[in-house]
C-alpha positions, 0 to 999 in steps of 0.5 A: 910670437908676433901677431898682426891685428887688423880691423882690430876694434877693442882687441876681441882677437887679442884677448881670445888668443891669449885666453887661448895660451898664446904669448906675444912679444910683438902685437901691431894693431890697425884700426881707424876709429879713435875711440877703439884705438884708445881702448886697445892701447889701454888694454895692451899698452905694448901693441903698436898702433899702425893706422889704417890698413891702407896705409901699412907698408909691411917693409917699412911698418912690420917686423920681418915675420909674422906668426899669425894674422887675425882680422874682422874686416868690414862687414857692412858690405856683405850684411843682410842689414846693410845695402849688401853691395859687396866689393862695389862698397869701399869697405868690401874692397878692404879684404883685398888689403888683407891679401896685399899684406899676405902676398908681400910676406909670401914673395919675400919668402917669409909667408905668414903660417896661419891667419883667422879672418871673421864676417857676417853669416851673410858673406856666405850667400852674397852674390849667389856665393861668388863673393866668398868664392872670390875670397876663398880663390885669393887665399888659395892663390896666395898658397894657404889652405883654408877652413871655414865653419859658421859659428854662433856665440849662443854655444857659448854664451846667452847671445845669438850671433852667427859669423863666418870664421876663416883659418888658413894655414900656409901649404908646407907648414904643419896643418892643424884641423881647427874645424869643426867646432862642435856646438855645445848642447847645453844652452847658457841659461843664467846670466847676472843682470848689471845693476838689478842683479836679476837673472834670465833663467831657463832658455833665452827668453825673447822680445818681439822674436828677437833673443838678445843680440848686438849689432851696429848695422847701418852705422846705428847703435842698436841697443838690445833689450832683455826680459828680467824675471821682475820689476818694472822698467817702462810702460811695456813691463819688465823690459829694459835696454842692456847695460854696457857692462852687460853687452861686455858679458854677452861678448865675453869681455871682462866688466869694465873693458870699455869704460871710460867712454860714453855709452854710445862709443861702448855700444858701438864698439861692442856690437862691432866686436868679435866674441872673446870665447869663440876667438878662445875656442879657435885658439885652443885648437890652433895651439895645440899644433904650435 
């Protein structure tokens, strides 16, 4: 299979789909963060770096067919934590670059059969739903039947992270029903904490009303806090910052996936990444039909 991984970050879509059983003989990825590009190439050395999505010319840079397209297109334009300028923000308009590539393959008679897209929960109600309706309408006009569901990482890992996922099937192709994916009733109630080897027991413990979560809203590197069972880490008691390894675990990446870079870059990359087990769950549903 051939995969086009747009806004690829450190490879969460690629890793999740591989864990779901997908086998790729070609992967092209598009990412502009040079540190994320380095990590992607380190983990997937056979993948081809395509640079910025705005520079991709399908007839020049891509194979004559693609089996699946994935992309967590920039969310800051739609995020509640940001200024929510939507399509008035240049990052918001990058969705139309995805549409441009889908349109090219449709027009040459080799439509991409499937896509998986991801964005923040705020996309659903941005501009009273008009933004999401525009995106849905563009994809439908390109010939796709689109499924969508709001999925939460806490169904798989001890992190509260709601994201909207869209799965598209080109009409005329087989149309697997991917959604709904049911939330797992049990909460993950135990996680080994890096370095200290302490555990969080029972329900997700909260500090100042927030469960552990990762985000890099407004370009910042918010480092989440964790309450541990015992030990004094600062003047407020048994509270400390999560380590990069713990953030890797909260996103479903193997330990050390982002090693070799500064902690600042590791936090940023993991905060921007998709949660690997969520992608795996979608991929397992989709893979039943491929």
